[in-house]
C-alpha positions as CSV (number, residue, x, y, z in Angstrom):
1,M,109.1,124.1,43.0
2,R,109.4,125.3,39.5
3,N,106.9,127.5,37.5
4,L,106.0,125.6,34.3
5,V,104.0,128.4,32.7
6,G,105.4,128.9,29.3
7,D,107.4,125.7,29.3
8,P,106.7,123.9,26.0
9,A,107.0,120.5,27.8
10,A,104.0,121.5,30.0
11,A,101.9,123.2,27.4
12,E,99.4,120.3,27.0
13,M,99.0,120.0,30.8
14,Q,98.4,123.8,31.1
15,K,95.8,123.7,28.3
16,E,94.0,120.8,30.1
17,L,94.1,122.5,33.5
18,D,92.9,125.9,32.0
19,G,90.0,124.0,30.4
20,K,89.1,122.3,33.7
21,L,89.2,125.7,35.5
22,S,87.0,127.3,32.8
23,D,84.5,124.5,33.0
24,W,84.3,124.6,36.8
25,M,83.8,128.4,36.7
26,K,80.9,128.0,34.3
27,R,79.3,125.2,36.3
28,E,79.6,127.2,39.5
29,G,78.5,130.5,38.0
30,D,81.8,132.1,38.9
31,G,81.7,135.5,37.1
32,W,85.2,136.5,38.0
33,A,87.1,137.5,34.9
34,L,90.4,135.8,34.3
35,D,91.8,139.3,34.0
36,W,93.3,140.0,37.4
37,T,92.8,143.8,36.9
38,A,89.0,143.4,36.7
39,Q,86.9,144.6,39.6
40,V,85.7,141.9,41.9
41,E,82.0,142.0,42.9
42,D,80.9,140.1,46.1
43,A,77.3,140.4,47.3
44,G,77.0,143.9,46.0
45,R,80.5,145.0,47.1
46,L,83.0,146.1,44.5
47,Y,86.6,145.8,45.4
48,T,88.8,148.0,43.3
49,Y,91.6,149.3,45.6
50,R,93.4,146.1,46.5
51,T,93.0,142.4,47.1
52,F,91.5,141.3,50.4
53,H,91.9,137.8,51.6
54,T,89.6,137.9,54.5
55,V,86.5,139.9,55.5
56,A,88.4,141.1,58.6
57,E,91.2,142.5,56.4
58,Y,88.7,144.3,54.2
59,L,86.9,145.8,57.2
60,E,90.1,147.0,58.7
61,W,91.0,148.7,55.5
62,A,87.5,150.2,55.1
63,E,87.7,151.7,58.5
64,K,91.0,153.4,57.7
65,H,89.6,154.6,54.3
66,P,85.9,155.5,54.8
67,N,85.9,157.8,51.8
68,L,87.0,154.9,49.5
69,A,84.9,152.0,50.9
70,P,81.6,151.4,49.1
């Protein structure tokens, strides 16, 4: 596998895929910013300390950090 981001030969494809992603996000009401540093809101929960891939992972972290969990 080879990352094609920034490859001039793939620029048109990247532009097309970025457009499709933006359109899908608008249709689905996905409010996540494309800025990965933005806080993520999920049903009233705001995740600012790290990325959690599962609810179980978040709950485990929250149990160890009760003063930081919302």
